[in-house]
C-alpha positions, 0 to 999 in steps of 0.5 A: 488370067490371075497369076498363081502365088507361090505357096509360103510356109510359116516361120514356125514350120521353117524353123522346124525344118531347119532344126531337123536339117541341123540335127541330121547334119550333127548326127552324120558328123558324129557318126563319121567321127564315131566310125574312126573309133577302132572297135573291139574284136567281135566276140564269138556267138554266145552259146545258148543260155538257159534262162532262169525262170522269170519272176512274174510280178503282179502289177500293183493296183492303184486307185485312180487319183480323183480330182479335187472336189469343187463347189457347183454353186461357185462354178455356176452349175445347175443343181441337176444330179445327172449333170453333176454326176456326168461332169465328175465322171468326165473330169475323173477320166480325163485326170486318169488319162493324163496321168497314164499318158505322162507315165507311158513308155515310148515304144517302138522305133523312133526317128530323131526328126520326129522327136526333136525338142523344138528350140534350145533355149529354156528359162530355168534355174534354182533359187535359194541356198542348198542345205549345208552348201556354201556356194563359192567356198573352196575346200581345195586351193592353190595353197594345197597344191603348192604345199604338196611335197610328193613330186608325182602327186604335185605334178598330177595336181598341177595338171588336173588343176590346170583344166580350164572351163570351156570358153566358146560359150558361157555356161548359161548359153549351153542349155543341153536339155530343158530340165534338170540333168540326171545323167551324162556321158562322153562319147569315147572318141578322142577326136573331139568332145561329144557330150550326151545328157539326159533330163528328168522328163526323158529328153536327151541332148547332144553337144559337139564342143568342137563347134565354133561361133561364127558371126555372118559378115563384119557387123560388130553388132550382129547377134552372137549365135547360139551353140548348136544343140540337138535335143530329142524326146527319147523316153517318157520319164527320167533318163538315168544312165548312158552307156556306149557299146564297147564294139560299136561306136555308133550305138548309144544306150540309154535307160529310164524310169519308164522301165525301158532301155533304148539304143540310139543308132547315130549312123541311121538316126533312129532309136530302138527299144531293146528292153522293156517288160512284156507287160506294158503296165509293169513298172520296172524303173531302171536306175543304171545300165552297164555292159562288159567288154568281153561280151558286148551282146549282154546288157545289165541293169538295176532297178528302183525295186531292188532287182538286177537284170541281165539281157542278151540283146539277141533275144527277146525282152521276155527272156531276160534274167531278173533277180530280186537282190534287195528289198530297197532300191539299187541307186547305182551299180557297175561291173568290174571293167576287167572282170565283168562277172563281178559287180557292185551295188549301192542301195537305199539299205545302206550297203555296198555289196559285191556279187559274182555272176558265175555262181547263181544260188537259190531256187525259184524266186530266190535265185540270185548271183552269189553274194561275196561280201558287203559293207554297211554305211550309216546312211544310204549309199548312192552309187558304186563305181568300179575302176579298171584298177580294181577300186570301188568308189561309193558316195553316201548320205553320211557325207563320205566318199569311201574307196575300197580296194580289190587288187586280186579280184581276177584271182577270186574263184566262183563264189569267193567269200570276202572277209569283213576285213577285206570289205573295209574301205581302204580310204575314206574322204569327208564330202558334203553329199546333202543334195536335198530335193532339187539337186541330182544325187552326187555320184563318183565316176571313174576315168575308165581308160586313163591314158596316163594309167593313173586311176582318178574319178570326179564327183560334183561339189555342193559349193558349185565345183567339180572335185577330182580325186585319186584312187588313194583318196587324195584330192587332185583338183577342184574345178570352177570357172566364171558363170557357174551359178548352180551345182554341177551335180552330175559329173563325168570323165571322158574315158581316156582324156582329161576332159570333164563335164558337169550338168546342173539342175537347170539343164546347163553344161559345164565343160573343162578341157 
């Protein structure tokens, strides 16, 4: 009687199962670490809010893009009218269907094992020289540190300039996402550096920098192992923003141009959509999200259509309040960390604007939070980042970083009017912000809860550095290192520790500690 052979699986299937097992192990480890973060006290249940009437948007009707006309003679087809007509119809339908699939939102609950991006090594890179950039040319040197006369400033510059590029793997080996990085975030745990990144195609990558390369055996010629990176297809389009829930360290929120906000549960290993327009065809590309510490059930978002939204996570998406604030896109916004009823927006209409959620003015479609003040720039303003000390840092295409100071924001009454003088920037720094089309827009990001109590922020530098600035505009450091071959345009500070991450156009991670 013939002996039955044992079933074997292909190398591809074995690799897929290994990836799923590795990702599950990483998420369990991150969840365990996250559980050690002391959560904020749970707020009292919110009183029922009467939602403002939702502005009904008529979906934009677009003609389907038709395929390029081709010669039937060159294609070797018979000149049969019905055959050619049917061929054209099939090609048009396929083209439109492909475009819809590419743009469609990812809906419902997603198990991370089902959306894992296979493989963690992708070819990439950016060729050419960026406009106005001079790779490797420092604009802040050791001489600037040595010549500092202020004792406290010099000590801070020495400390920040002492941050070293991560050495366990070279930058080219840490490809955290397949495509260009658009957003990054540090998990707030202080136990180890855990970095999240989102790319232009909706992939989310997670890297635990505490891992160490281990070569099996004593063979000196053994292959040096790649870093373990988890990557998931979380959204259908660009991931624009991350936020970590102030009361639940296992909850990671992400927003996308696919019009959705999703919540990743690190403990359960699932991703849920928590906001998307009720009409599946409605296009509401989200540019940024934020949450206030006083009520972690509320999530706020801005859009490329110039609107601003507030959504209670305990209610349905159709109940979200959405106000049309501007006629141009809002590239970035942030809530005041200490007084989250205040928020600042930066937009394509070349302004920084300060708003107050305590006072909603206007009627019907014209309802919106009270505008307290604004300041114009010569060109578009990319982002407005509010520090816990009351400063707002903006980056603009007029090649400046502007720092505004609002130390008395907590004492403002509802609808307080800010004078033109109060809206003038306290400090202005020259900075090359001409990213062009192949580099992600440079945006300042504050260290939200600095342990040393000193307000500071980071921003990418077109000469392939990351710049560190203080709240008074003084430059503290210019971070670099071997192997950085592209602009680390997306820069982020850890909320409390002096860890800095930078993301490049080829999906690579630069990390300084």
